[in-house]
N, C-alpha and C positions, 0 to 999 in steps of 0.2 A: 545538583552538579550536572552540567552538560557533558556529554560524551559523544565523540564522533562515531558515525555509523556509515559504512559504505554499502550502497545497494546497487544491484545490477538489474536494470529495468529496460524495457523496450524504449528505443529512442523517441518514437512518436509519442508515447505516454509521457515521457519526461518533458518534451517540448510543449505538449498541451497542458501539462500540470504547471509548468512555469508561467505560461500565459494566464492560466486561471489564477494563480497566486498573485501575479502582477496586477491583474484586473481587480482583485479584491484587496490590494495593498497589504498583502501578507507574504511572509517568506514561505517557501516550499517546505522548509524544515518544520516550521510552526504548524502548517496544515497537516503534515504527516504525523507529527507528534500528537496533535489533537485527535486525529483519526485513530491512532493506536491507543490513545487514552480512552477513547469511546469504546473500543473493543474490550479493553480491560475492565471498564466500569459499565458494561452493557446494561446490567440490571439496576444500576444505581444512578441517581441524578448527579452528574459530574459538574460540580460548581466551579471547578478550576478552569474550565474552558471559557474564554471570553467572547467566543463567537460560535454560531451554530454551524455544524457540518451540513453541507448540502445533501439533498436526497440522492443525487447522483453518486457522490462519494460514499455515502452509506450503503448504496446498492452494490458496491464492489465487494462487500463482505460476503463470503460464501459459507462460512461456518465449517469449512473442510479442515480437518486436522491433518497436517502433513508430518510424516514421521521424521524425527530428528536425523536419522541416519540415511535419508533418501539420497540416492546417487542420481541427481537430476540429469547429469550429462549422459549417463547410460539410458535413462528414461527417454530423453530426447532422441538419442540415437536409435533406440528401439522403435519409437514412434515414426521417425523418418524412414527407417528401413521398411516397416510395414506399409507406410503410405505409398512408397515408390516401388513396390513389388510389381 
């Protein structure tokens, strides 16, 4: 069952991702789903994916666990405040 997901991403990243998807005759949703599936099944051979994820996309995985209660807005504000002191 497909479910809609809204993501907030950098405009440049979205534009480049759309170009990448179009050049590979894939939807951006399908590429993102395959990438997330590869994260979930990292240690398993995922037979459900019908195409290979590029090394560039795989390199974006950082392995960093972000706390569920992270207040990203205050983190950005703190970063910018420190940066512009």
